N, C-alpha and C positions, 0 to 999 in steps of 0.2 A: 497470673502468669506475668513475668517481668517483661520489659520492653525488648530485651535481648532475645528472649524466647519467642516473642511475637514476630520479630523481624526474621528469626531463623525459620519459623514456619512458612512465612511468605517466600523467602528466598529458596527454601527447600522445595516448595511446590513448583517453582520455576525450573530449578535444576533437575527435578525428576524427569522433565520432558526432554532434556538435552544431554544428560550424563547417564552412563550405565548405573543401574542400581546394584547393590549387593544382592546375591542370590536370594537370601531370606526376604529382603524387601521386595524384590521382583515377584516372588511367590505370593507375598502378602498383598501386593497391589491387585492381584487377580481374585482376591477373596471378597465375599460379601457377608453381610450379617448372617445370612442363612448357612454359610459355610462354617460358622463357628457358633453354634447354638448354645444357649445358656444351659449349663449343668450345675445348678445351684446346690451347693452342699455346705454343711457346717461342721466344724470340729471345735473341741474345747482345749484350751491351754490355760493352766493356772486359774481355773474357775471362770474364764472368759470365753464367750462364743465368737468364733471368726467365721464369716460367711465368704465363700469363694464362688465365682461365677462361671469359670471355665476350667477345663482339665488340661493342665500343662503337658501331660503325657501325649496329647494329640499333637502331631507335627505342625498342623496349621496354627494351633494356638501358640506353640513354642515360637514359630516364625513371627507371629503377630506381636507377641510380647517383646521379643528381642529386637524387632524392627522399631518398636516404640522406644524401648529402653536405650538401645545403643546407636540407632540411626536417627531417631526422632522424626520419622517420616510422617508427612501429613496424612496419608491414607491410613496408616496404623493408628494415629491419634483419632481420626474420625470414626474408624471402625470400633475402637475401644470405647469411644463416647457413645456409639450406638448400642453397644452391649450394656453399658452403664444405664443409659436412658431407658432401655427395655426393662431392666431390673427395677429402676427407681420409679417408673410410672405406676407400678402397683404398690411397691414398698412404701413410698412416701405418702401415697393416698391412704394406705392403712394406718400409718403412723399418725397422720393428722386426724383420724377419727377418734383417737384416744388422748391426744395432747395438742395444745395450742402453742407449744414451744417453737421458736424460730428454728428453721432447719438450715444447717451449714454443711456444705460438701468441702472436704479438706484433703489435700494430698499429704502423704508422708513426706516431710521435708528432707532434702539433702542437706548435708553440712555446706556452709557457704563456699568453702574451698572446692568441694566436689562439684557443686553446681556451676561455679565459674569454669572449672575444667571441662565439664560436659557441655555447658552452654544452655542447659534447660533441665527442668524437672519433668520426667516422663509422664507422671500422673497429672502434673499441672497442664501439660499439653493436651491430654485427653479431656480433662475437665473444661478447659477453655474451648473445646469443640462441642460441648453439650449445647442443646437448644437453649435459647436465651432465658426461658422461664426458670431453668435450673441455676442460673448465674445472677439474675437481677433481683431476686427476692420474691418473685411471684410464686414459685414453688419452693425454691431453695436459693441460697446465696453462697458466693465464694468470697472468702476473706484472706487474701494473701498475707503470709507472715504471722498469722494468729498463733501458729505452733512453730517452734524453732528447734532445730537440732543443734544443741549447744556444745556437743562434744563429738569430735570426729571419731568414727568407729571403723574397725576392720571390716571389710566386706564379709557378709555372713556365709557366703557360698560354701566354703570348705571347713566351716567350724562345726564342732559337735553340738548336740542339743544344749548341753550345759554351758558350753562356751558362747553359744548364741544368746542365751539368756543373760549371761554376765556382760557380754559385749555391749548391749544396748541399754543396760541399766543406767538410769539417770542421764541418758543422752538427750532428753527432750525437755523443753520448758515452754510455758505460755507467758510471754513477757507482759501482756496486758489482759489479765483474767476477765475484765469487764466485757471484752469482745465475745467471750464464749459462755459467760455465766447465764444459766437458765436457758440454754439452747440445746438442740439435739444435733450432735455432730456425726456425720457419716465420714469416718476416717478411712482413706483408701490407699492401698499399696498395690504394686504390680503382681508380685508372686509371694505367696505364703508357703514356707516350708514348715517350720515349727509355728510361725506367727509371732515370734518373740518381739520383732520390731513393732508390730501393730499393738501388742499388749502394752509395752512400756510407753509408747507414744500416747496410747489411749489413757493410760493412768495419769499422765501429765494433764490431759484435758479434764479428766474427772476431778482431779484435785482443784482445778480452776472453776468447777461448778457446772460442767457440761454433762449431759447424758451422751453416751458414745456407743455407736454401732461400728463394728470393725469389719471392713470389706477388703478382699483382695480380688484382683481380676482373675487370677488363676491360682491353683494349688499344685505345688510340685510333688 
C-alpha cells in the first residue's frame, strides 16, 4: 500500500468519529466477522478456477464491499482482512504441505490514473490490515507493484460477458518477472462477476513464472 493510502486510512479513522458516515458505511461499522460468514465457492472460466469467499447478494456483504471500494473505510478494510485471514489460515497451511514456494498475496492493481483519482486500491487496504505474518514473509509476503495494469480499461459493471473478456485482455503486465518467478501468488479482487479481470491478470503472472490462485472477496 502506498504512502497516500496509509495516510488516508489514518485520517479516515479519525474522521469516522466526527463526521456522518454514508449509510452503507454506517451499517458496515456495526458488522462483525460473524455477521458475514465465509461462503466459499468456486466457479470456472476459460479453464481457470476462481474461488469466492462471500455472497454479494447478501445485503451486509454488498454494504461491506461497497464501503471498502468506494469509501475506503478502516472498519471495512479490517473486516475484509479478517475474512481473508480466516480463509488463508487453512488454505496457506495446506498449500505449504505440498510446496515450498514462497507465498505472495497480491491485489488486482488499478490503473495508475484511477488509483490517483480514488486515492487507494481497495484490496490493497484490506491486505495492509492483515496480521503481520501475512505481510512480512513469515506466512506470506506483500510485494507492491509486482503486477501492473498497463492499459486503462472501461469499468466492467455494465459490459456483457464477451465484452468483459475483451476489455481486460492484455491489460496487465509483470515489469520484473524475477519478483514472482517460482512463487505461489494468491491474486485477490473485490467482486467477481465473470472473473475476467482475475483470469487475465493471473495469466500475466503465470507467464512470468508464478503459480497462481485466483480469489475474490465476493461473487456477484
